[in-house]
N, C-alpha and C positions, 0 to 999 in steps of 0.2 A: 601634493607636489613632491613630497619626499619619496613616495613610491615611484613617481615618474623618473626620479634621478637614480633609481636603483641603488639606494644608499641607506645604510643603517644609521641610527642616531650616533653611534660611536664614531663612525667614519665622518659624518658631518661635523661632529664636535672637533675631531682632530683637524679637519680642514679649517674650521672656524678659529681654533686656537692658534694654528700655524700662521694665520694672517692677522693676528693681533687681538682676537677675542679674549676676554678675561673671565667670563662666566665658566663655571665648572660644568662637567658633563651632566651632572644631576640637574642643574639649573636649566640647561639647554633642553633637556628632555621634558622637564616640567613646563617650560615655555611652549614647547611644541604641542603639548597636551592641554594647554590653556590653563594650567594651574597657577602660574605666576607671570608677572610682566618683566620684561627686560628694558633697560634704558634704550632710547632710540638708537644711539650709536652702536650698541651691542646687537640690536635687531638688524641694523644695516650690515654689520659685519657678517652676521649669520646668513642674511639674505644673499650677500655677495658670495659666500662660500658655496651656498646651494646653487646659485646661478652659474658659477664657474663649472660645477659638475654637470649641470644641464647643458652648458655649451660643449663640454668635452664629449658628451654622448649624442650631441645634435638632437636633443629632445624637441619634438615639434610643438609641444603644448606649454605655453606660458612661461613666466619667470616669477620669482619671488619679488615682491615690490619693496621699495625702499621708503623710508620715512620722508615726509615732506615738511619743511618749515620747522623742524625740530630744533630746540635749543641745544641739543647734544650733537646735531649733525655737524660733521667737520672738525669736531674737537678731538685732539689726540688724547690718549690715555693719561699722559703726564700733565694735561691741562685741566683735569677734572677738579672740581672744587671739593673741599672736605665733606660736604653734604652728599656727594656722589659715591663716596666710599662706604662699603658695607662694614658694619662693626658688629659681628655676631656676638661678641662677648657682652655687649651692652644690651642686646636684644634678648638674650637668654633668660634674664631675670634671676639668674642664680648668683649667689654670693660665693666668691672664691676664698 
């Protein structure tokens, strides 16, 4: 679908970030390639960014789908629980 949008990952990430996405470009690219998962809210923001582009160019084929019944759906970034926040320093396993 990204090809149908005539959009590079960098451009999609910028659109995603500008409408409230919080994942970095590296994470978005990894998600697109199936290497990692994103929380439902972030997937929905990414889908919305892609769908806006598809609307702009009047793409005839399909749209990115949104999550259904997700516990993250509809929550704002500032409403996330502490468990939703990434803590890379704790995951690295390195002592400082």
